C-alpha positions in Angstrom: 4.7 -37.4 32.2 6.3 -38.5 28.8 9.1 -37.5 27.0 7.7 -35.4 25.0 6.0 -33.5 26.9 8.1 -32.7 30.2 11.5 -31.9 27.6 8.0 -29.4 26.1 7.5 -28.1 29.8 10.7 -27.2 30.0 11.0 -25.9 27.0 7.7 -23.0 27.7 9.7 -23.2 30.9 12.3 -21.4 30.3 10.4 -19.6 27.7 8.6 -17.8 30.2 11.4 -17.0 32.4 12.5 -15.7 29.2 9.1 -13.4 29.0 9.4 -12.3 32.4 13.1 -11.3 32.2 12.0 -9.4 28.9 8.9 -7.7 31.1 11.7 -6.9 33.7 13.5 -5.0 31.8 10.6 -3.1 30.7 8.9 -2.3 33.8 12.2 -1.3 35.0 12.6 1.3 32.2 8.9 2.2 32.3 9.7 3.3 35.9 12.0 5.3 35.4 9.7 7.6 33.2 7.9 7.7 36.1 5.4 5.1 35.2 4.1 1.7 36.9 3.7 -1.6 35.7 3.1 -4.7 36.9 4.4 -7.9 35.8 1.4 -10.6 34.2 2.4 -13.5 36.5 -1.5 -15.1 36.1 -1.1 -14.2 32.0 2.1 -15.7 31.4 0.7 -18.3 33.6 -2.5 -19.1 31.8 -0.3 -18.7 28.2 1.5 -22.2 29.9 -1.5 -23.7 30.4 -2.4 -23.5 27.1 0.4 -24.9 26.0 0.1 -27.3 27.5 -2.6 -28.6 27.2 -2.2 -28.5 24.1 1.1 -31.4 23.6 -0.6 -33.4 25.5 -3.8 -33.7 24.4 -4.3 -32.9 21.0 -5.3 -35.0 18.5 -2.1 -35.2 16.6 1.9 -33.6 17.4 2.0 -30.3 17.2 6.0 -29.6 16.8 7.5 -26.5 19.3 8.9 -24.5 17.3 5.3 -24.5 15.6 3.2 -23.7 18.2 6.0 -21.1 19.1 5.3 -19.4 16.3 1.5 -19.8 16.3 1.5 -17.6 19.4 4.1 -14.9 17.9 1.9 -14.6 14.8 -1.0 -14.5 17.0 0.7 -11.8 19.3 1.1 -9.4 16.3 -1.3 -10.2 14.1 -3.8 -9.5 17.2 -2.4 -5.7 17.5 -3.8 -4.3 13.7 -4.0 -6.2 10.2 -0.1 -4.7 9.1 1.9 -6.2 11.6 3.2 -10.0 11.6 5.6 -12.7 12.2 8.4 -12.5 9.6 9.6 -16.1 9.1 12.6 -17.6 6.7 10.4 -17.1 3.5 8.6 -14.0 4.3 11.4 -12.3 5.4 13.4 -13.3 1.9 10.2 -12.0 0.7 10.3 -8.2 2.2 13.5 -8.1 1.1 13.0 -8.5 -2.5 9.7 -6.9 -2.6 11.5 -3.4 -1.9 13.6 -4.0 -5.3 11.4 -3.5 -7.5 11.2 -7.7 -8.7 8.6 -10.3 -6.7 6.5 -12.7 -7.5 3.1 -13.5 -7.9 0.0 -12.1 -9.2 0.8 -8.2 -8.6 -1.7 -7.3 -6.1 -0.9 -5.3 -2.4 -3.2 -6.9 -0.2 -4.6 -6.0 3.5 -7.4 -8.1 6.0 -10.3 -6.9 6.4 -13.3 -9.0 8.7 -11.4 -12.0 8.2 -10.4 -11.6 4.0 -8.1 -10.4 2.0 -8.3 -7.2 1.0 -7.2 -6.1 -2.5 -5.5 -2.5 -2.0 -4.5 -2.4 -5.6 -3.3 -4.0 -8.1 0.2 -3.2 -9.4 0.3 -1.5 -13.1 0.7 -4.5 -15.7 1.2 -7.5 -13.9 -1.0 -10.7 -13.5 -4.3 -9.2 -11.4 -4.6 -6.1 -12.8 -4.4 -7.3 -16.3 -7.1 -10.0 -14.9 -9.6 -7.7 -13.7 -9.0 -7.4 -10.2 -9.6 -3.7 -8.9 -9.2 -1.9 -5.2 -11.3 -2.5 -2.7 -12.2 -6.1 -4.0 -12.4 -9.1 -1.2 -10.9 -12.0 -1.9 -13.1 -14.7 0.6 -11.6 -18.3 -1.8 -8.4 -18.9 -3.3 -8.8 -21.8 -5.5 -12.0 -22.9 -3.6 -10.3 -22.6 -0.4 -12.2 -20.4 2.6 -9.5 -17.5 3.9 -11.4 -17.2 7.1 -9.0 -18.2 9.4 -5.7 -17.8 7.3 -3.4 -15.4 9.2 -2.4 -12.9 5.9 0.8 -13.9 5.3 -0.5 -18.0 4.4 -3.2 -16.3 1.9 0.3 -14.7 0.3 2.6 -17.5 0.4 -1.0 -19.9 -1.5 -1.3 -16.8 -4.0 2.6 -17.3 -4.6 3.8 -20.3 -7.3 5.9 -21.5 -9.9 5.8 -18.6 -13.3 2.7 -19.5 -15.5 0.3 -21.7 -12.3 -3.0 -21.0 -12.4 -4.8 -20.1 -9.9 -8.5 -18.9 -9.2 -10.1 -16.4 -6.5 -13.2 -15.6 -6.3 -13.7 -11.9 -5.3 -16.5 -10.2 -3.6 -17.2 -6.3 -5.3 -19.0 -2.9 -4.2 -22.2 -2.9 -6.3 -22.3 -6.4 -7.1 -24.7 -9.5 -5.6 -22.8 -11.9 -6.3 -18.9 -13.2 -6.2 -17.2 -13.2 -9.0 -14.5 -16.3 -10.0 -11.7 -14.8 -11.9 -8.1 -17.4 -13.0 -5.1 -15.5 -12.6 -2.0 -17.2 -14.3 1.1 -16.3 -12.0 4.2 -14.8 -13.5 7.4 -13.6 -12.3 6.4 -9.9 -11.4 8.9 -6.7 -12.9 7.3 -3.5 -11.4 8.1 -0.7 -13.7 8.5 1.8 -10.9 7.5 5.1 -12.7 6.5 5.6 -17.2 6.0 9.2 -18.3 4.8 11.0 -21.4 3.6 14.0 -23.2 0.4 14.2 -23.3 0.3 17.1 -25.0 2.2 19.9 -26.3 3.1 21.4 -23.5 1.8 18.9 -21.2 3.1 15.4 -19.5 2.0 12.9 -17.6 3.9 10.7 -15.0 2.4 7.5 -13.7 3.8 6.1 -10.2 3.1 2.3 -9.7 4.1 1.9 -6.3 7.4 3.3 -4.5 10.7 1.5 -4.4 14.4 2.3 -3.0 14.6 3.8 -6.5 11.6 5.8 -7.4 12.5 9.1 -6.2 15.4 8.6 -9.0 13.1 8.2 -12.3 10.9 10.3 -11.8 13.1 13.4 -11.9 14.6 11.9 -14.4 11.4 11.6 -16.2 10.5 15.2 -15.5 13.9 16.5 -16.9 12.9 14.1 -20.1 9.8 15.2 -20.8 10.9 18.8 -20.1 14.3 18.0 -23.0 10.8 17.8 -25.2 9.5 21.5 -25.2 8.4 23.3 -22.3 6.4 21.3 -19.5 3.0 24.1 -18.9 1.8 21.6 -16.2 2.4 18.0 -15.4 0.0 15.4 -13.8 1.5 12.8 -11.7 -0.9 9.3 -11.5 -1.2 7.5 -8.4 -4.0 5.8 -9.0 -4.4 2.4 -7.6 -0.8 2.9 -5.8 -0.5 1.2 -2.8 2.4 2.8 -1.2 5.8 0.6 -0.9 9.1 2.7 1.1 8.7 6.0 3.0 11.8 7.5 1.0 10.6 7.6 -1.9 7.1 9.4 -0.7 9.6 11.5 0.6 12.0 12.4 -2.6 8.8 13.0 -4.8 7.4 15.1 -2.8 10.8 17.4 -2.1 11.2 17.3 -5.7 8.0 19.9 -6.2 8.9 21.3 -2.8 11.0 23.9 -2.3 10.7 24.2 1.5 9.0 23.3 4.3 7.7 19.7 6.2 6.0 17.1 4.0 5.4 14.0 6.3 5.9 13.6 10.5 5.4 10.4 12.6 4.2 10.5 15.8 4.9 7.4 18.7 5.9 6.4 21.7 9.3 5.8 20.9 11.3 8.2 20.0 13.3 6.3 17.4 9.5 6.3 15.9 9.0 10.3 15.9 10.3 11.3 13.0 10.0 15.1 10.9 11.1 14.6 6.8 12.2 18.4 5.4 11.3 19.5 2.0 15.1 20.4 1.0 15.2 23.9 -1.9 14.7 22.4 -6.0 11.2 22.5 -7.9 12.5 20.0 -10.7 8.8 21.6 -12.5 10.2 25.1 -11.7 6.6 25.9 -10.1 4.2 24.9 -13.3 0.7 23.9 -12.1 0.1 20.2 -10.6 -2.3 17.8 -10.9 -2.4 14.6 -8.7 -4.7 12.0 -9.6 -5.8 9.7 -6.7 -8.7 6.6 -6.2 -9.7 4.7 -3.0 -6.5 1.8 -3.9 -3.7 5.1 -3.3 -2.7 4.4 -0.1 0.8 4.5 2.4 3.7 6.0 0.2 0.9 7.7 -2.4 -1.0 9.6 0.7 1.8 10.7 2.2 2.6 12.3 -1.4 -0.8 13.6 -2.3 -1.5 15.1 1.3 1.6 17.2 1.2 1.3 18.2 -1.9 -2.1 19.8 -1.0 -1.2 21.1 2.3 1.4 23.2 0.7 -1.0 23.8 -1.9 1.1 22.7 -4.5 -1.4 20.7 -6.0 -4.6 19.7 -7.2 -5.8 16.6 -5.8 -8.3 15.3 -7.7 -10.5 11.7 -8.2 -11.3 9.5 -4.8 -11.1 9.2 -0.9 -7.3 6.8 -0.5 -7.1 4.2 1.2 -6.4 5.5 4.1 -3.2 3.5 5.7 -0.5 5.8 7.5 0.8 3.6 10.1 4.3 2.9 9.4 5.5 -0.9 10.1 8.8 -0.7 11.3 10.6 -4.6 10.2 12.6 -6.0 13.1 15.0 -8.9 12.9 14.8 -11.7 15.1 17.3 -13.1 13.9 19.6 -13.3 10.7 16.5 -15.3 8.7 13.4 -13.7 11.3 11.5 -11.0 12.5 8.5 -9.2 12.9 6.7 -6.3 11.4 5.8 -4.1 13.9 3.1 -0.4 13.1 5.1 2.1 15.5 3.3 4.9 14.7 1.5 6.4 12.5 2.0 9.6 9.1 0.2 13.3 10.3 0.2 15.3 6.7 2.5 19.0 6.7 -1.0 20.4 8.6 -1.6 17.5 11.1 -4.0 15.8 9.5 -4.0 11.7 10.2 -3.7 9.0 7.3 -4.7 6.7 8.8 -8.4 5.2 7.8 -9.9 8.8 7.1 -7.3 8.8 4.4 -6.6 12.2 1.6 -9.7 14.0 0.5 -9.3 15.3 -2.7 -9.9 18.8 -3.3 -12.1 18.1 -7.0 -13.8 14.6 -6.2 -14.2 12.0 -9.9 -16.3 9.4 -10.2 -14.8 6.2 -12.1 -16.6 6.9 -15.1 -15.9 5.2 -18.9 -16.4 7.4 -21.5 -18.1 5.6 -25.4 -18.9 7.1 -28.5 -22.5 7.2 -29.1 -23.2 5.7 -32.6 -24.0 7.8 -34.9 -23.1 8.3 -38.2 -20.7 11.1 -37.5 -19.1 9.6 -34.7 -21.1 10.5 -32.0 -20.2 12.9 -29.0 -18.0 11.9 -26.4 -20.4 10.6 -23.7 -20.4 9.6 -19.6 -22.3 7.2 -17.8 -24.2 11.0 -16.0 -24.9 11.3 -20.3 -22.5 14.7 -20.2 -20.7 15.4 -23.2 -17.4 15.5 -22.8 -15.0 18.0 -24.5 -13.4 17.1 -27.7 -9.8 16.1 -27.8 -7.0 14.5 -30.6 -7.4 10.8 -30.9 -4.1 8.7 -30.3 -2.7 6.0 -32.9 -5.5 4.0 -31.9 -7.9 5.9 -32.2 -9.2 6.7 -29.2 -9.3 10.2 -27.5 -7.9 10.7 -23.9 -11.4 10.7 -22.5 -12.5 7.1 -24.2 -8.5 5.9 -23.1 -8.8 8.1 -19.3 -11.5 9.9 -18.2 -9.6 10.6 -15.3 -6.5 11.5 -17.0 -8.7 13.4 -19.5 -10.4 15.5 -16.7 -7.6 15.5 -15.0 -5.9 17.9 -18.7 -8.4 19.9 -18.7 -7.8 20.7 -15.1 -4.6 21.2 -16.1 -4.8 23.9 -19.1 -7.2 25.8 -16.7 -4.7 26.3 -14.1 -1.9 27.4 -16.8 -4.1 30.1 -18.3 -5.3 31.7 -15.0 -1.7 31.6 -13.7 -0.9 33.2 -16.9 -3.2 35.9 -16.2 
């Protein structure tokens, strides 16, 4: 046996011994709880055999660290699409991503059937401006198939220097052929909350993702709207919001609720089971709300929609949400590496699981675009189903709200109806 193989063998034996010790501790803990577990010695031996065969027979030499990193990544990725190993770069990116500024294209992605699936493009980023949509399947990156890549490898390939281009080949529902979309990378600076007055008495707040400061920024945005006049109602737009920090979602929900459960989690470990309660105080003082969602609304945005829906605090309008209702905990391994592990699942106050099923809207909206007809009088505003839209004022660009955003226009009409009904 060569010196390198002997070194590798000693290393893997040490690893197996360490794993056995770890498993022994877990077995002891299980037995303390009345459970019985068997030490998987044969499986560990099989792992050792595979390691040594690679060291001896693979076409090129492989570093021990690379093999062990791959083994860890394989263990985690085999659990579910959200668990993963965080190397030095991934660990740094995870910390930067929650602060609101990071490099890349501006999309939240996951894995589905071996391809990269777009959960949602982030507002005002290269991806959203290029036309990437929630639900798109990315099958090639610069002509290279993503099948066989890990999610972290695909994300790393999409990153790059500001100003450099990458071509994504995507498959989209309802289209027979893939399309190529070239995107210029940029530094992504995400403004989590933005707001505006749509009409006198009716406000609009858009949350693009949930960061550490989102709840605070939301309250400030609503208070700024209230300074411009009494708010009779508010639209909270969570469309294409891929989620983010759990505490941000809890804080946003709490801003509109006086009391009661916001969300709870269930997991195997005691410290993965949480119940988040609302504190007194509603920033809107009971004024009606409409929450807009679509299939790009995921994770933290589903928590907010589910909490406000269960408490009958808001009408949820749009399409079924994405259905990501699992909790990922970052567990450091060293100072610069760690693992992202699914440790629990979210449930709405009424006990509905968010995972896979998502949130079903109270009022379903089709994804329509409203355009003017070509008659001499400006024409009626028509949807794709041929039904005339309600008249509304034009903005500075000569667009009506219905032309600018069909969903927002329908939410405003509903909000006016809720206000009128409440006054009666």
